C-alpha positions as CSV (number, residue, x, y, z in Angstrom):
1,M,13.5,25.2,-17.5
2,S,13.7,28.0,-15.0
3,D,13.4,26.9,-11.1
4,V,9.7,29.1,-11.5
5,H,8.5,26.8,-14.2
6,K,9.4,23.9,-12.4
7,A,7.8,24.9,-9.2
8,A,4.6,25.7,-11.0
9,V,4.5,22.2,-12.8
10,L,5.4,20.9,-9.7
11,L,2.1,22.4,-7.8
12,T,-0.2,21.2,-10.8
13,A,0.6,17.7,-10.1
14,L,-0.7,17.7,-6.5
15,P,-4.0,18.0,-5.2
16,E,-5.4,21.3,-5.1
17,E,-5.1,21.3,-1.5
18,E,-2.0,20.2,-0.7
19,A,-0.3,22.6,-3.7
20,A,-2.1,25.6,-1.3
21,S,-0.8,24.2,1.5
22,V,2.8,24.4,-0.1
23,M,2.4,27.6,-1.4
24,S,1.0,28.9,2.1
25,R,4.8,28.8,3.3
26,L,5.4,31.1,0.7
27,D,6.1,34.9,1.0
28,A,3.5,36.6,-1.2
29,K,5.9,37.8,-3.8
30,Q,6.8,34.3,-4.2
31,V,3.0,33.1,-4.3
32,E,2.8,36.1,-7.2
33,I,5.4,34.6,-9.2
34,V,4.5,31.1,-9.1
35,S,0.9,31.6,-9.7
36,I,2.0,33.8,-12.6
37,E,3.6,31.2,-14.0
38,I,0.7,28.4,-13.2
39,A,-1.5,30.8,-14.9
40,R,0.3,30.8,-18.2
41,L,0.6,27.0,-18.2
42,S,-2.3,25.7,-20.7
43,S,-1.2,22.2,-20.1
44,V,1.5,19.8,-19.0
45,S,2.4,17.1,-20.7
46,P,3.4,13.5,-18.7
47,D,7.2,13.8,-19.6
48,E,7.6,17.1,-18.5
49,Q,5.3,16.3,-15.4
50,E,6.9,13.2,-14.6
51,Q,10.8,14.9,-15.2
52,V,9.9,17.7,-12.9
53,I,8.7,15.3,-10.2
54,L,11.6,13.0,-10.1
55,Q,13.8,15.8,-9.5
56,F,11.8,16.4,-6.5
57,A,11.2,13.0,-5.0
58,D,13.1,9.3,-4.9
59,S,9.8,7.8,-6.8
60,N,7.7,8.7,-9.5
61,P,4.5,8.9,-7.6
62,G,2.3,8.8,-11.4
63,N,1.1,11.6,-13.4
64,T,-1.9,13.2,-12.0
65,G,-2.8,14.8,-15.9
66,E,-3.5,18.0,-13.8
67,T,-3.6,21.4,-15.9
68,G,-2.4,25.1,-15.3
69,G,-4.5,28.1,-16.4
70,I,-5.7,31.4,-14.6
71,D,-8.8,29.7,-12.6
72,R,-6.2,27.0,-11.4
73,A,-4.1,29.9,-10.2
74,K,-6.5,31.7,-8.9
75,S,-8.0,29.0,-6.8
76,L,-4.7,28.3,-5.3
77,V,-3.5,31.8,-4.3
78,Q,-7.1,32.1,-2.5
79,K,-6.5,28.8,-0.8
80,A,-3.1,30.2,-0.1
81,L,-3.6,33.6,1.4
82,G,-7.1,33.5,2.2
83,K,-8.7,37.2,2.4
84,N,-5.2,38.6,1.3
85,A,-5.4,36.8,-1.9
86,A,-7.1,40.0,-4.1
87,T,-3.4,42.7,-4.2
88,T,-1.9,39.1,-5.7
89,L,-4.7,38.0,-8.1
90,D,-4.8,41.4,-9.7
91,S,-1.2,41.4,-10.4
92,I,-1.7,37.7,-12.2
93,R,-4.7,39.0,-14.0
94,Q,-2.6,41.9,-15.2
95,S,0.5,40.1,-16.0
96,I,-1.7,37.3,-17.9
97,E,-3.3,40.1,-20.0
98,A,-0.1,41.6,-21.0
99,V,0.6,38.5,-22.7
100,P,0.4,38.8,-26.4
101,F,-2.2,35.8,-28.0
102,A,-3.0,35.0,-24.6
103,F,-6.9,34.5,-25.7
104,L,-5.2,31.7,-27.4
105,R,-4.3,29.4,-24.7
106,G,-7.7,28.2,-23.8
107,I,-8.6,27.4,-27.8
108,D,-8.2,24.2,-29.2
109,S,-4.5,23.8,-31.8
110,Q,-6.9,22.4,-34.4
111,N,-9.0,25.1,-34.2
112,I,-6.1,27.6,-33.9
113,L,-4.9,26.2,-37.2
114,T,-8.1,26.4,-39.4
115,Y,-7.9,30.3,-39.0
116,V,-3.8,30.6,-39.3
117,N,-3.4,28.1,-41.8
118,E,-3.7,30.7,-45.0
119,E,-1.7,33.2,-43.0
120,H,1.8,34.7,-44.4
121,P,4.4,32.7,-42.8
122,Q,5.8,35.3,-40.9
123,T,2.3,36.4,-39.5
124,I,2.2,32.5,-38.1
125,A,5.6,32.7,-36.6
126,L,4.9,35.5,-34.6
127,I,1.9,33.8,-33.6
128,L,3.5,30.7,-32.9
129,S,6.5,32.5,-30.9
130,H,4.1,33.5,-28.1
131,L,2.3,30.1,-27.9
132,P,3.3,27.3,-25.4
133,P,5.8,25.1,-27.2
134,S,3.4,22.1,-27.3
135,A,0.5,24.0,-29.1
136,G,3.2,25.6,-31.2
137,A,4.1,21.9,-32.4
138,A,0.1,20.7,-33.0
139,I,-0.1,23.8,-35.2
140,L,3.1,23.4,-36.8
141,A,2.9,19.7,-38.0
142,G,-1.3,20.7,-39.4
143,L,1.0,23.1,-41.7
144,P,2.1,21.5,-45.1
145,P,5.7,21.2,-45.6
146,D,7.2,23.7,-47.4
147,R,5.2,26.1,-45.0
148,Q,6.1,24.1,-42.0
149,L,10.1,25.3,-43.1
150,A,9.0,28.7,-43.9
151,V,7.5,29.4,-40.5
152,V,10.7,27.6,-38.8
153,Q,12.7,29.6,-41.0
154,R,11.0,32.9,-39.8
155,I,10.9,31.6,-35.9
156,A,14.5,30.9,-35.9
157,N,15.5,34.6,-37.4
158,M,13.0,36.4,-35.3
159,G,14.3,39.3,-33.6
160,Q,12.1,42.3,-31.8
161,T,9.0,42.8,-33.1
162,S,7.1,46.5,-33.2
163,P,4.5,46.1,-30.3
164,D,1.9,47.8,-32.5
165,I,2.6,45.1,-35.0
166,I,2.1,42.2,-32.3
167,K,-1.1,44.4,-31.4
168,E,-2.6,44.3,-34.7
169,I,-2.2,41.0,-35.9
170,E,-3.7,39.9,-32.4
171,H,-6.9,41.9,-32.4
172,G,-7.3,40.9,-35.9
173,L,-6.9,37.4,-35.2
174,E,-9.1,38.1,-31.9
175,R,-12.0,39.1,-33.7
176,R,-11.9,36.6,-36.7
177,M,-11.8,34.0,-34.0
178,S,-14.3,35.7,-32.1
179,S,-17.3,32.8,-32.5
180,V,-14.9,30.1,-31.8
181,M,-14.0,31.7,-28.1
182,S,-17.9,32.1,-27.8
183,Q,-18.8,28.5,-28.5
184,S,-18.1,25.5,-26.5
185,F,-16.9,22.2,-28.7
186,E,-17.8,18.6,-27.7
187,N,-15.8,15.8,-28.8
188,A,-17.8,13.0,-30.7
189,G,-16.4,10.4,-33.2
190,G,-13.1,8.9,-33.8
191,V,-11.2,5.6,-33.5
192,S,-12.4,5.4,-30.2
193,S,-16.0,5.9,-31.0
194,V,-15.3,3.1,-33.4
195,A,-13.8,0.6,-31.0
196,E,-16.7,0.9,-28.6
197,M,-19.3,0.5,-31.1
198,L,-17.3,-3.0,-32.3
199,N,-16.8,-4.3,-29.0
200,V,-20.5,-4.9,-28.1
201,T,-21.4,-5.9,-31.4
202,D,-21.3,-9.4,-32.0
203,R,-18.1,-11.3,-33.2
204,S,-19.0,-12.1,-36.9
205,T,-20.0,-8.3,-37.7
206,E,-16.8,-7.1,-36.0
207,R,-14.8,-9.8,-37.9
208,A,-16.3,-8.7,-41.3
209,I,-16.1,-4.9,-40.6
210,L,-12.2,-4.8,-40.1
211,E,-11.4,-7.4,-42.6
212,S,-13.0,-5.2,-45.2
213,L,-11.3,-2.0,-43.5
214,A,-8.0,-3.7,-43.6
215,Q,-7.9,-3.6,-47.3
216,E,-8.0,-0.2,-47.4
217,A,-6.6,0.9,-43.9
218,P,-4.4,-1.7,-42.4
219,G,-3.1,1.0,-39.5
220,L,-6.4,2.3,-38.8
221,V,-7.4,-1.2,-38.0
222,E,-4.7,-2.0,-35.9
223,E,-5.2,1.3,-34.2
224,I,-9.2,0.5,-33.5
225,R,-8.0,-3.2,-32.3
226,R,-5.7,-1.6,-29.7
227,L,-8.3,0.7,-28.2
228,M,-10.8,-2.6,-28.0
229,F,-9.1,-5.1,-25.9
230,V,-6.9,-3.1,-23.0
231,F,-4.3,-4.4,-20.4
232,E,-6.4,-4.9,-17.8
233,D,-9.0,-7.4,-19.6
234,L,-6.4,-9.6,-18.7
235,A,-8.1,-9.6,-15.0
236,R,-11.0,-11.1,-16.7
237,F,-9.1,-14.2,-18.7
238,S,-9.4,-18.0,-17.4
239,D,-7.0,-19.6,-15.4
240,K,-6.4,-21.7,-19.0
241,D,-6.3,-18.8,-21.5
242,M,-4.0,-16.6,-18.9
243,Q,-1.6,-19.6,-19.0
244,I,-1.6,-19.6,-22.8
245,V,-0.3,-15.8,-22.4
246,L,2.1,-16.6,-19.7
247,K,3.9,-19.0,-22.4
248,N,4.6,-16.8,-24.7
249,V,5.7,-13.3,-22.7
250,E,8.6,-12.7,-20.9
251,T,9.0,-12.5,-17.6
252,S,10.6,-9.2,-17.4
253,Q,7.8,-8.3,-19.7
254,W,5.3,-8.5,-16.5
255,A,7.7,-7.2,-14.6
256,T,7.2,-4.0,-15.6
257,A,3.8,-4.0,-17.2
258,L,2.7,-5.0,-13.9
259,K,3.8,-1.7,-12.3
260,G,0.5,0.2,-11.3
261,S,-2.1,-2.1,-12.6
262,S,-4.5,-3.7,-10.4
263,A,-4.2,-5.8,-7.6
264,E,-6.8,-8.4,-9.2
265,L,-4.7,-8.7,-12.1
266,K,-1.4,-9.0,-10.4
267,E,-3.3,-11.6,-8.3
268,K,-4.3,-13.7,-12.0
269,V,-1.0,-13.4,-13.1
270,F,1.0,-14.8,-10.2
271,K,-2.0,-17.4,-9.3
272,N,-1.0,-18.7,-12.6
273,M,2.7,-19.2,-12.2
274,S,4.5,-21.6,-10.0
275,S,5.1,-20.6,-6.7
276,R,8.9,-20.4,-7.5
277,A,8.2,-18.2,-10.8
278,A,5.8,-15.8,-9.0
279,D,8.4,-15.4,-6.3
280,L,10.8,-14.5,-9.1
281,L,8.6,-11.8,-10.8
282,R,8.0,-10.3,-7.2
283,E,11.8,-9.9,-6.6
284,E,12.2,-8.3,-10.1
285,M,9.5,-6.3,-9.8
286,G,11.2,-4.8,-6.6
287,Y,14.2,-4.5,-8.1
288,L,12.8,-2.3,-10.7
289,G,11.7,0.7,-8.7
290,A,9.9,3.1,-10.1
291,V,9.5,3.3,-14.0
292,K,8.4,6.0,-16.2
293,L,5.1,5.8,-16.9
294,S,5.4,5.4,-20.6
295,V,7.8,2.8,-20.5
296,V,5.1,0.6,-18.5
297,E,2.2,1.3,-21.2
298,Q,4.9,0.4,-23.5
299,K,4.8,-3.1,-22.0
300,Q,1.2,-3.2,-21.6
301,Q,0.4,-2.5,-25.1
302,E,3.2,-5.4,-26.1
303,I,1.3,-7.6,-24.0
304,V,-1.6,-7.0,-25.7
305,D,-0.2,-7.7,-29.4
306,V,0.6,-10.7,-28.2
307,V,-2.9,-11.8,-26.8
308,R,-3.9,-10.2,-30.2
309,R,-1.7,-12.5,-31.9
310,L,-3.0,-15.4,-30.5
311,E,-6.6,-14.5,-31.0
312,D,-5.8,-14.4,-34.9
313,S,-4.0,-17.9,-34.7
314,G,-7.1,-19.4,-32.8
315,E,-5.0,-20.1,-29.3
316,L,-7.2,-17.9,-27.9
317,E,-11.1,-16.8,-28.3
318,L,-11.9,-13.0,-27.3
319,N,-15.5,-12.0,-27.0
320,A,-16.5,-8.6,-27.5
321,A,-16.5,-7.7,-23.6
322,G,-12.7,-8.4,-24.1
323,E,-12.8,-11.7,-22.0
324,A,-11.4,-14.8,-23.5
325,E,-13.8,-17.5,-23.7
326,E,-12.7,-21.2,-22.9
327,L,-13.6,-23.5,-25.7
328,V,-16.4,-26.6,-25.0
329,Q,-15.4,-30.0,-26.2
């Protein structure tokens, strides 16, 4: 990862005003170089962003999930250089437009896969080699195993390619995908939609649907159930039910899982512990320092899984809103 790429990732992680303030301290050529790199970023994965941030700071301030792209680069340059931005913006535009298959950078990987799936492996290899690694990986994963191998072999052995051949393939693909590029798409359906619907249905209907579905697709049922109850829902638990959860979760799990959680949830956990146990938990959280977001989410999911097991065993009862309900004698 080059220093310019790291700088671009770091700047996209900052709020726009702060990023522009940083860029204003660079000279015009440096602004141009880093802005071109920002424009080439289609998106930044949380892991890559975290890795870059940790190299610039002693602690991880968290993932903002911001993306790069030509619009982001233009906005930062205009704020950093003001009325002197025109020349730099022209350079950025020319540089990005000169990148082969640049028109694909704003299109969803699955849409690209639909159009390149039946192409010759050499053609697919050429296209993927000009896309960001994350986009290339998503398209590669959607190919049949035999074509995956053929494409990977060709990418590995690819040398110099004639600019005329690249332009011919690029223009042909652009013509075929012109309808996709002129449309805007909306995500509909999916597992999250099922989870949202089941979250507001009555408990008997929810159980019946999930039990029937479990016969055919147990993995899908688990995915749905995970989306139906999230870690922060614990804040709405009664003290009695929170104490049941606390008995089944290790302190070390709480120490990591509570990183970055709401003050309400932390208070709920501390409140239902003994003073000594709560002090020890706070102390352990302090010792941990900065923790990767992926690690925090993993621990949170482990606790959610514990809650679901307690629900299955009848020790907890979760209503459709995700709150634990107390039993009435």
